[in-house]
C-alpha positions in Angstrom: -13.3 11.5 23.6 -11.1 9.8 21.1 -11.5 10.7 17.3 -13.5 8.3 15.1 -11.8 6.8 12.0 -13.9 8.9 9.9 -12.9 12.0 11.7 -9.2 10.9 11.5 -9.5 10.1 7.8 -11.0 13.8 7.1 -8.1 15.3 9.1 -5.4 13.1 7.7 -6.6 13.8 4.1 -6.6 17.4 4.8 -3.1 17.3 6.2 -1.8 15.4 3.3 -3.2 17.8 0.8 -1.9 20.8 2.7 1.6 19.4 3.3 2.2 17.5 0.2 5.6 17.3 -1.3 6.5 14.8 -4.0 8.8 12.1 -2.9 10.3 8.8 -4.2 10.3 5.9 -2.1 12.7 3.8 -4.3 14.9 3.2 -1.2 12.3 0.5 -0.3 13.8 -1.6 -3.1 17.1 -2.0 -0.9 15.0 -3.8 1.9 16.2 -7.6 2.3 12.5 -8.6 1.5 12.4 -6.7 -1.6 16.0 -7.8 -2.6 14.7 -11.5 -2.6 11.1 -10.9 -3.8 9.9 -12.8 -6.9 6.4 -11.7 -6.5 5.1 -8.3 -5.2 1.7 -6.7 -5.0 1.7 -2.9 -5.5 -0.6 -0.2 -6.6 -0.6 2.7 -8.8 -0.8 5.9 -6.7 -2.9 8.9 -7.5 -2.8 12.6 -6.5 -1.1 13.0 -3.1 -0.6 9.5 -2.3 3.0 8.3 -1.7 4.1 7.7 -5.2 4.7 4.0 -6.2 6.2 5.0 -9.6 9.7 4.3 -8.7 9.1 1.4 -6.9 6.9 -0.5 -9.7 9.5 0.6 -12.2 12.5 -0.8 -10.2 10.6 -4.0 -9.6 9.7 -4.5 -13.2 13.4 -3.7 -14.2 14.6 -6.5 -11.8 12.1 -9.1 -13.4 9.9 -9.2 -10.4 6.3 -10.2 -11.1 4.1 -7.2 -10.3 0.5 -7.6 -9.3 -1.7 -4.7 -9.1 -5.3 -4.5 -7.6 -8.5 -4.2 -9.3 -11.8 -3.7 -7.4 -14.4 -6.4 -7.9 -17.5 -5.9 -5.7 -16.1 -5.6 -2.0 -12.8 -7.5 -3.0 -9.4 -6.9 -4.5 -8.5 -9.1 -7.3 -4.7 -9.2 -8.4 -3.8 -8.8 -12.1 -0.2 -9.2 -13.4 1.1 -5.8 -14.9 4.3 -5.4 -17.1 4.4 -1.7 -16.9 2.3 -1.2 -20.1 0.4 2.0 -19.4 -2.1 1.2 -22.2 -3.3 -1.7 -19.8 -4.3 0.5 -17.3 -7.8 2.1 -16.9 -9.2 4.8 -14.4 -12.4 3.5 -12.5 -14.0 5.8 -9.8 -10.7 7.8 -9.7 -8.6 4.7 -9.2 -5.9 3.4 -11.7 -6.6 -0.3 -12.2 -4.9 -2.9 -14.5 -6.7 -4.4 -17.4 -6.3 -8.3 -17.7 -7.1 -11.5 -16.4 -7.4 -12.1 -12.4 -4.6 -14.1 -11.1 -6.2 -16.9 -9.1 -3.0 -18.2 -7.4 -1.5 -15.7 -5.0 0.4 -18.0 -2.8 3.7 -17.0 -4.2 3.4 -13.4 -3.1 6.5 -12.1 -1.0 5.8 -8.7 -0.6 2.6 -6.6 -0.1 2.9 -2.9 -0.6 -0.1 -1.3 1.1 -1.5 2.4 0.8 -2.2 4.1 4.1 -3.2 7.6 5.4 -1.5 7.1 8.8 0.2 4.2 10.6 0.8 3.6 14.2 3.6 2.4 16.5 2.1 -1.1 16.4 1.8 -1.2 12.6 -1.9 -0.6 12.5 -3.0 1.6 9.3 -5.8 3.8 8.7 -6.9 3.4 5.0 -9.3 5.4 2.7 -12.3 3.8 4.4 -13.4 1.3 2.0 -12.1 -1.8 3.7 -10.6 -3.4 0.4 -7.2 -3.8 2.0 -8.8 -4.8 5.5 -10.5 -7.8 3.5 -7.3 -8.6 1.4 -4.5 -8.6 4.1 -5.5 -11.6 5.9 -5.5 -13.7 2.5 -2.2 -12.4 1.2 1.2 -13.9 2.1 4.3 -12.1 2.5 6.0 -9.3 4.1 3.5 -6.3 4.4 4.6 -2.8 4.2 2.6 0.4 4.2 3.7 3.6 2.5 3.3 7.0 4.2 5.1 10.3 4.5 7.3 11.0 7.6 4.6 12.9 9.4 2.0 10.2 8.8 4.0 7.6 10.9 2.6 8.2 14.5 3.4 7.2 18.0 -0.1 7.6 19.1 -2.2 4.5 18.7 -5.2 4.6 16.0 -8.6 3.2 16.7 -8.5 -0.6 15.7 -11.2 -2.9 15.1 -11.3 -6.8 15.3 -10.7 -7.1 11.4 -7.5 -4.7 11.3 -4.4 -6.4 10.6 -0.9 -4.9 11.6 1.6 -4.2 9.0 5.1 -5.8 9.3 6.7 -2.3 8.3 6.1 1.2 7.0 8.2 3.1 4.6 8.5 6.8 4.6 10.4 8.7 1.9 13.6 8.4 4.1 13.4 5.1 6.1 11.9 1.8 6.8 10.4 1.2 10.3 10.0 -2.4 11.2 7.4 -3.3 14.0 8.0 -5.9 16.5 5.9 -9.0 16.5 
């Protein structure tokens, strides 16, 4: 019998914690989609998640508008962030931006997405809250998930009707684009 998403999450979290080696994903900035982007959503990584620090800093240095997520009920709201760490607060273990929600998100060029695992079709397994599952259909732009190399799988993940495949996955060493 195939493992459930809950069982997979537990295994993938355990594997990530045991095999964690800090890495930079700065090479993602050289992707053509990132080179032309004017507005990008990202997030502030925590603990053993793939680090977004170098990506976020690089985007800000290029003058790109950087939007970070803030949880509001069951949704993600997007807040512009300029790199000022005093404009970040910790909420339930997440780092979230302080500021006004950006109501117009139609100009987003790239969406950087957290993931525990991504399969060969671009489907991701997240942390289980469903926030990105609800947000991805509303977000325009190229969608790329960040994972470590061993978290990019040739095996299919269980998918549900609400799951949205990503356009690409970035590991510390490469970018994999999924055929559509």
